[in-house]
Wavefront OBJ file of the C-alpha trace (Angstrom):
o trace
v -29.852 34.487 -21.209
v -28.927 31.928 -23.816
v -31.392 29.103 -24.398
v -30.043 25.643 -25.154
v -31.238 24.300 -28.498
v -31.911 20.579 -28.605
v -31.197 18.666 -31.810
v -32.621 15.211 -32.417
v -30.080 12.404 -32.289
v -31.873 10.559 -35.110
v -32.644 13.145 -37.791
v -30.413 16.004 -36.447
v -33.275 18.520 -36.709
v -34.840 20.353 -33.768
v -37.581 18.087 -32.307
v -40.279 20.459 -33.557
v -39.366 19.443 -37.154
v -38.977 15.674 -36.694
v -42.412 15.055 -38.199
v -41.173 16.292 -41.581
v -38.236 13.883 -41.833
v -40.030 10.551 -42.229
v -38.359 9.241 -39.045
v -40.892 10.463 -36.492
v -41.300 7.211 -34.537
v -37.574 6.773 -34.039
v -37.249 10.469 -33.236
v -39.944 10.143 -30.552
v -38.127 7.205 -28.972
v -34.866 9.146 -28.840
v -36.552 12.276 -27.471
v -38.386 10.370 -24.698
v -35.214 8.637 -23.599
v -33.016 11.740 -23.673
v -35.351 14.710 -23.080
v -38.524 13.405 -21.443
v -39.669 16.900 -20.424
v -39.516 18.139 -24.022
v -41.208 14.930 -25.177
v -44.122 15.557 -22.786
v -44.362 19.131 -24.010
v -44.539 18.137 -27.677
v -46.391 14.827 -27.566
v -47.931 14.544 -24.110
v -51.437 15.381 -25.391
v -51.369 12.913 -28.275
v -53.241 9.618 -28.229
v -49.957 7.746 -28.567
v -49.151 6.826 -24.975
v -46.043 5.841 -23.120
v -46.811 2.178 -23.616
v -46.665 2.389 -27.404
v -43.521 4.493 -27.351
v -41.854 2.013 -24.989
v -42.903 -0.822 -27.318
v -41.359 0.936 -30.286
v -38.192 1.512 -28.301
v -37.994 -2.169 -27.432
v -38.539 -3.249 -31.033
v -35.854 -0.921 -32.277
v -33.492 -2.106 -29.576
v -34.123 -5.781 -30.346
v -33.718 -5.508 -34.102
v -32.516 -3.194 -36.841
v -35.584 -3.657 -39.093
v -36.720 -0.045 -38.646
v -33.325 1.411 -39.513
v -32.812 -0.934 -42.451
v -36.218 -0.048 -43.827
v -35.461 3.659 -43.611
v -32.122 3.139 -45.338
v -33.888 1.202 -48.094
v -36.443 3.987 -48.509
v -33.665 6.567 -48.700
v -31.829 4.494 -51.324
v -35.043 4.078 -53.332
v -35.626 7.829 -53.164
v -32.096 8.575 -54.386
v -32.547 6.021 -57.184
v -35.785 7.696 -58.275
v -34.152 11.123 -58.158
v -31.249 9.888 -60.283
v -33.668 8.270 -62.725
v -35.633 11.529 -62.994
v -32.447 13.546 -63.542
v -31.303 11.134 -66.266
v -34.709 11.347 -67.942
v -34.569 15.151 -67.912
v -31.052 15.078 -69.385
v -32.184 12.737 -72.169
v -35.165 14.969 -72.937
v -32.923 18.048 -73.078
v -30.457 16.244 -75.354
v -33.338 15.190 -77.604
v -34.568 18.762 -77.832
v -31.119 20.143 -78.627
v -30.563 17.500 -81.312
v -33.914 18.274 -82.946
v -34.491 21.111 -85.359
v -37.240 23.522 -86.275
v -38.028 23.778 -89.973
v -39.404 27.053 -91.348
v -40.362 26.897 -95.005
v -41.562 29.593 -97.379
v -43.442 28.638 -100.533
v -44.918 30.677 -103.357
v -48.531 29.853 -104.170
v -49.102 32.409 -106.916
v -46.960 35.208 -108.282
v -47.369 37.448 -105.271
v -48.797 35.160 -102.621
v -46.763 33.120 -100.178
v -47.201 30.801 -97.223
v -44.828 30.091 -94.351
v -44.959 26.663 -92.675
v -43.336 25.855 -89.323
v -42.751 22.268 -88.171
v -40.662 20.450 -85.557
v -42.002 22.382 -82.581
v -43.865 19.483 -80.950
v -40.588 18.268 -79.396
v -40.355 21.535 -77.477
v -43.835 21.197 -75.954
v -45.254 24.103 -77.929
v -49.039 24.404 -78.207
v -49.417 24.584 -81.994
v -53.009 25.836 -81.945
v -52.109 28.597 -79.521
v -49.126 29.536 -81.676
v -51.346 29.670 -84.765
v -53.696 32.089 -82.979
v -50.715 34.210 -81.959
v -49.469 34.471 -85.542
v -52.963 35.138 -86.903
v -53.276 38.085 -84.520
v -49.681 39.272 -84.946
v -49.771 39.351 -88.753
v -53.532 39.907 -89.208
v -53.695 37.012 -91.635
v -54.984 33.480 -92.027
v -53.176 30.852 -89.968
v -53.967 27.197 -89.292
v -52.543 23.899 -88.028
v -52.339 21.001 -90.472
v -50.444 17.752 -91.061
v -47.357 17.787 -93.266
v -46.019 14.974 -95.440
v -44.456 13.344 -92.369
v -47.857 13.291 -90.599
v -46.643 15.863 -88.071
v -48.357 19.093 -87.074
v -47.223 22.281 -88.729
v -48.400 25.871 -88.473
v -49.214 27.379 -91.867
v -49.314 31.176 -92.179
v -50.684 33.053 -95.165
v -48.236 35.773 -96.194
v -44.582 36.538 -96.801
v -43.511 36.683 -93.150
v -40.490 34.379 -93.102
v -38.072 36.689 -91.292
v -40.640 37.778 -88.690
v -41.595 34.161 -87.958
v -37.957 33.122 -87.635
v -37.307 35.916 -85.134
v -40.448 35.064 -83.114
v -39.638 31.329 -82.920
v -36.055 32.023 -81.869
v -37.202 34.355 -79.080
v -39.865 31.892 -77.927
v -37.354 29.044 -77.609
v -34.842 31.255 -75.804
v -37.525 32.051 -73.226
v -37.724 28.296 -72.591
v -33.959 28.237 -72.004
v -33.236 26.665 -75.407
v -30.696 28.913 -77.105
v -28.874 26.340 -79.246
v -31.793 24.798 -81.122
v -31.080 24.120 -84.781
v -33.279 26.034 -87.190
v -33.478 25.092 -90.869
v -34.801 27.707 -93.290
v -36.156 26.438 -96.607
v -37.039 29.189 -99.047
v -38.521 27.513 -102.115
v -39.997 30.841 -103.191
v -36.629 32.163 -104.365
v -36.186 32.390 -108.105
v -33.935 29.696 -109.451
v -31.203 30.698 -111.875
v -32.029 29.530 -115.345
v -29.485 27.185 -116.951
v -27.717 28.269 -120.101
v -29.671 27.480 -123.249
v -33.028 27.511 -121.470
v -35.928 29.396 -122.928
v -35.341 33.107 -122.541
v -31.616 32.718 -121.903
v -29.121 33.994 -124.490
v -27.585 31.316 -126.733
v -23.815 31.123 -126.626
v -22.907 28.600 -129.321
v -25.868 28.754 -131.692
v -25.690 30.343 -135.146
v -27.735 33.385 -136.041
l 1 2 3 4 5 6 7 8 9 10 11 12 13 14 15 16 17 18 19 20 21 22 23 24 25 26 27 28 29 30 31 32 33 34 35 36 37 38 39 40 41 42 43 44 45 46 47 48 49 50 51 52 53 54 55 56 57 58 59 60 61 62 63 64 65 66 67 68 69 70 71 72 73 74 75 76 77 78 79 80 81 82 83 84 85 86 87 88 89 90 91 92 93 94 95 96 97 98 99 100 101 102 103 104 105 106 107 108 109 110 111 112 113 114 115 116 117 118 119 120 121 122 123 124 125 126 127 128 129 130 131 132 133 134 135 136 137 138 139 140 141 142 143 144 145 146 147 148 149 150 151 152 153 154 155 156 157 158 159 160 161 162 163 164 165 166 167 168 169 170 171 172 173 174 175 176 177 178 179 180 181 182 183 184 185 186 187 188 189 190 191 192 193 194 195 196 197 198 199 200 201 202 203 204 205 206
């Protein structure tokens, strides 16, 4: 035997779910007027009596304040949702337009450091990242301020390629696959200009 399913004429949900729609009072009025038996079953034991429900019905019949207020609330909610979506889009655009800088520097002949900056935009915990690198490479690693007064992770050791790979994978896990990454390798030997000390002379006399 098929059982007839009742749907509320106000929120269009089954009456059992009206309380989750934010229109409960209007839903109760509609249910009492159209399905009094179901109304008694759902709300008969509540403290809200017939008198209050009848009063609400009268107020709604005499004016449209209740409906207008609900429409205003719905519009405000949509406006907030749109504002939140726009904010998230701006934040994503800011992240994609930013870049991570990974720099390798030589400190002595055979000692290097690798510094990573620009990660604060991507909500990366720099101290946690420093601990990860210290454990991963079994070396000294710390967080300090660079020349631009921004946090950077400084790793002791020649680990440029490994760091680059780790940062790329970490950002991809956050759904950021197109982040710009600038590699600065100041530890590379610069080509000596002609005529410099140690370079062969081309025009000089013996």
